[in-house]
N, C-alpha and C positions, 0 to 999 in steps of 0.2 A: 504492498500499501503506501500508497504517497499522497504529501498533501500539494498541492499543486493549485497557480495562476498563473493561465499558460492564453495568449490571446494569438488566431490566428488574419491573415491579412488576404483580402484580394488583390492578388498580385499585380495590375497588367502593367506596371513597366517592365519593360523586357532589356532596355539602355541601362549603362552600367551600374551600381548596386540597389537593389531592393529588400525589402523586411520580408518575409514569409510569416513568421510565429515567432515569437518568444514569451517565456513565460520564467517562473523561480518553483523550485519543488525541492520543499523538505521531504524525503522518503525514512519507510521507517528499514529496521533489518533485513536485508539480504534482497527487499527489492530490486527487480531487474524488467531489462527492455531486451525485447529482440533472442534469438535469433530475428531479424528483419532489418528493413532496408529505408532509406527517407529520398523522397523525390527533391529536395532543395541540398544544399549546402548546410548545414547543422552544426553549433559550434559552440559546448559545456563547457561552464568553467566554477569549479569548486571552490565553494565558500566556507564552506567548515566540512569536519569527518573525513572517509574515507572510500576509495571502491575500486573496480575495477575494469579496465574493458577490452573488448577485441575487435581485431578486425583482420583478415585477410592472414589468421593464424597466425596474428602475434596476439600476446597478453601485454597491457601495462597497468603497475599499480597507478592510483592518482591519490591523491592527498590535497588539501588543505592550499589556495594558491594553481593547481595546475588545471588543465583545462586537452579537451579532446576536440579532434572537427572528422565531421563524418562527412562524407560526398555522398552526393545524391548516385540512388540505385547500391550504392557498398551492404553488403550482407554485414552487419553487427551485433555487439552485445555488450552489455554493461549493468554492473551490479552494485547495489549497495554494502559497506563492510555490515558484517553483526553485528562488530561491536562499536564499530562510531559510524554511525550511515552518513553519508552524505548529504548535505542541501546544496542547491545549485541553479547555478541563472543558465540560460540558453535561448539560444539566439537561430534561429531559421532565414535563411538569403539565398538569391538567385540575381540575375541580372548579368547582362554579356559579358562584364568585368569581372563576374563574382570566380571564376576557375582561375586567371592570367595574376587578380592578386592574392591568392589562395599559395602561387607556384613561387611571386617575389615574396612573399614572407618564406616560405619554406617550408608550408605544413600541404598532407598531403598522406594516402594509404598508406603510405612507406615512413614518412614523419609524421604520425597525427598526433601528434602530444606535445604539450607547450608548457610553458611557468608563465606568472607574475604577479607580480607583487601588490598590480593597482586595481585592488577588491572594493577600494570603496568607490570607486572609477565606475569601474568595470558594472558594480552595481547598479547605479545612479544611471548609467546608459538606459540599461535594460528595465528601470524603472519611471525613466522618460521615455522609452516607448511603448511602454504601458497606461501610461496617464494616457499619453495620442492617441488613443486607439478606435477612435471615427473619420468614417471616411471624410472626404475634400482635400484639398492641392496643399493645405498648409498642413494634417495634423501626418499627410504622404511624406513630403516632405522633412519634418520633423524629426520622423523614423529612420528615414534615411539618411541625414545627417547624424542620429546619435551609430548610427551604424555604420558609419564609417569613423567616427571617431573611436565606437568599442574595438575593430578594427586596426586602430592606429594605436590605442594602449594597446596591445595583444602584440603587433607588430613590435614596438620601442624595445619591445624585451627577447623577444625569437633572435636565437642565431642561426644562421641559413648556413648551413652547412656547403659551402662550396666543392665541387667536381675535383678542380686541383687548380693551380697556380695561373696556369696557361685559359683554363675557363673564370677566371673570378677575373682576373686582367683583362678578356673579352669585354664582357658585362662592365665592366667599368668603360672603355671605348665605347660602345653602343649606347653607354645613360650619359655620357657627354655628345656623344655624336645627335642626339634628340633631342638635348637643352637647348647646342646652338639650329638644327634646323626651327625648336619654337621660340627662340630669341633671338637669331639676328637680325632683326628689324629693331631691337635696345642696343643703345649704346655699352654693351657687355663688353669684359673682359676677362682672358684666358684664367685669370684667377677665380674668376664667378664662376667657369666655368668647373675647374679646378674643384669649388667649396661645393658644388651642387654635388659633384662626383663621390666628394670625402678624403679625396685622397692632395698631395702636399703639389705642383707645378710643375719639379721636376721629372716627377713621376709620372704625371700624365704627356708630358711630353715625351718620355723615353716608350711609354705604349704606345701611342698615335706611331713615331715612328717605325715602331715595332711591325705596329695592327695595318697601316694604310698608307706607308713610304711619306708621310708628313708629319711637321708638325704640329702641335692644335694652334696656332695662330696662322699658319699658312691657309689651311683646311678654313679657317674662317673665315680668313680674306678673300680663299677663292670663294668661299660659296654666297659672300656676301657680292662680291662681283657679277656673279650668273645670275644672279637675284636682278640684281641693278642692271645688265644683258636684257633680259628676260622684259623688265619691263620699258627698256629703251626702244626695244623691236615691237612690242605690242600693247604700249600705250601712248600718247602725248604727254605726258603730266611732266611739268618742272623738272629738271635736273634737281634746283635743288630741294624738290620734293621725293625724287629717287634716291637721293644721298641721305634723306631725314627716314622714310623708308626701311633701306639697306640697314640702318645703324650709325650712321656718319652726320655728327651732330654740324657738323664742318664743310660744307659741299664744297670749300680749295682743294683739303683734305680729302673729299673723295673724289673728287676730278683727278687728282696726283695718283691716287693708289689704281682709278680705273686706267689712268693712261699708260703706268706702270704694268699693268695686265696686261693691255689691248693693246697699245701702243700709240692710241690715238684721244685724243677727249673724249669721253661722252656728248658731245656734240654733234663730233664728225664723227663717230661710230653709227649716232641715227642716221645720222644724214645718208651715209657711205649704203646700212642695210638697206631702206629704204629703194635707194637706187637700183642696188645688184640683192639682196638679202645673205641669209648665211645660215648653214647648219651648225656652226659652230657653240651654240648658248648648247643648243638642245642636245650636243656629245657631251659639254661637259656637264651639264645636268641626268645625262644617264652614267657617265664617268662615276657623279658623286653617290646618284642612287644605287651602282654595284655597289661601291665602296661599303654603302651600307649593310644590303644584303648579303654579301660576304661575310664581315661581322654579325650579322643576325643569326645567319647559317653556323657560325661556329659557335655561337651557342646552344643551338637545339642538339 
């Protein structure tokens, strides 16, 4: 038997992350669930007591401060301890990014167990989900927001096991490339990229040289110039606006960088392109895309 307060929601959101159910249970000795499966991701977090969890022919002993992940469609069994039955909260969730986030957190059926000392905060997240239990955009957003906080609290303490040093290095490069792609339009520096990836600048330089054959600064500059070239070819917006759109606060600095890369000024390049056209920019975009695909493939 268990004393449980639980809620289930009609989950129409398929993008991102969304809550399917949540609750809190205080179990009797040896209370169990399964063997059975769930249709969505489900995370249990133990507030007090002990129990055991089984999946994929592996059994794990859990106690206060630990938790476990159940993946959709996986046959599982869990049971409260005879002497110290557990009390736990749980959250079920889905969405297009659910699997991706679990992988990034290092949680799967092969590594389903985690530990966290954020008891009060994790409980508060679930409590807030249950308090916002009616339908409507405001409550849907609040529950899904609490889910994001709930997962972030767990992620902050999870130790992700990297396959090896090479895989770890490729992960850093992939994250750095993604950051540059998303932020090239801002006046970012390589120190910003290194801080985002959580490595020092010199190590990031070594990783880039080894993985893609150029420094982070050269890649950032090349990416910005390529995007600027695209704008010159496809729009009529002023050179100053193109400079700002590609992360250059000073149009003169942009013009100098562009001329160094292309051999002509931005305005002359646009005139020449309009006269005879060019495939060069497409080739550069394809080259950069190929770089990124190579890094992503190494991580698979």
